[in-house]
C-alpha positions in Angstrom: 2.5 -79.4 87.5 0.3 -82.0 87.5 1.5 -85.3 87.1 -0.7 -88.1 86.0 1.6 -90.8 84.6 1.9 -94.6 85.5 -1.5 -94.6 86.4 -3.5 -96.8 83.8 -5.5 -93.8 82.8 -7.5 -95.0 80.0 -9.0 -91.7 78.3 -9.4 -88.4 79.4 -12.7 -86.5 79.0 -13.7 -82.9 78.3 -14.2 -80.7 81.6 -11.5 -82.8 83.4 -8.8 -79.8 83.4 -11.3 -77.1 83.3 -10.5 -75.7 86.6 -6.7 -75.7 86.1 -6.4 -72.7 84.0 -3.1 -71.7 85.5 -1.2 -75.1 85.0 1.9 -74.8 83.0 2.9 -78.9 83.1 0.9 -81.8 82.5 2.4 -85.1 82.4 -0.2 -87.8 81.1 2.7 -90.6 79.9 2.9 -94.0 80.4 -0.7 -94.7 81.1 -3.0 -96.8 78.4 -4.9 -93.8 77.0 -6.8 -94.7 74.2 -8.8 -91.9 73.8 -8.7 -87.9 74.4 -12.1 -85.9 73.9 -12.1 -83.0 71.7 -11.3 -79.8 73.3 -10.3 -81.8 76.7 -7.4 -79.0 77.2 -9.6 -76.1 76.0 -9.0 -73.7 79.2 -5.4 -74.6 79.4 -4.1 -71.7 78.0 -1.5 -71.3 80.2 0.1 -74.7 79.6 3.7 -74.8 78.3 4.4 -78.9 78.4 2.5 -81.6 77.9 3.5 -85.1 77.6 1.5 -88.0 76.3 4.1 -90.7 75.1 3.6 -94.4 75.9 -0.1 -94.3 75.4 -2.3 -96.1 73.4 -3.2 -93.6 71.2 -3.5 -94.3 67.6 -4.7 -90.8 66.2 -5.0 -87.3 67.4 -6.7 -84.4 65.8 -6.2 -80.8 65.8 -9.5 -80.3 68.0 -8.0 -82.3 70.8 -5.4 -79.3 71.3 -8.0 -76.4 70.6 -6.6 -73.4 73.2 -3.0 -74.7 74.0 -1.8 -71.3 73.0 1.2 -71.3 75.4 2.3 -75.1 74.1 6.1 -75.5 73.5 6.8 -79.2 73.9 
């Protein structure tokens, strides 16, 4: 479990989570994120839960979610 919420995070860049291959829960909610690099979650094949709500994201693409084969919510 990794909770990075309410931290004023504005963007996440590729490679940030590469060492977290067994991570199942990631909460990035309630930040100021306006950008997520493509394939930033690519190594998170075990991730089941991802929260991105209450950020400043205006668009998302499929490329940002490559590798999330276990994602449920």
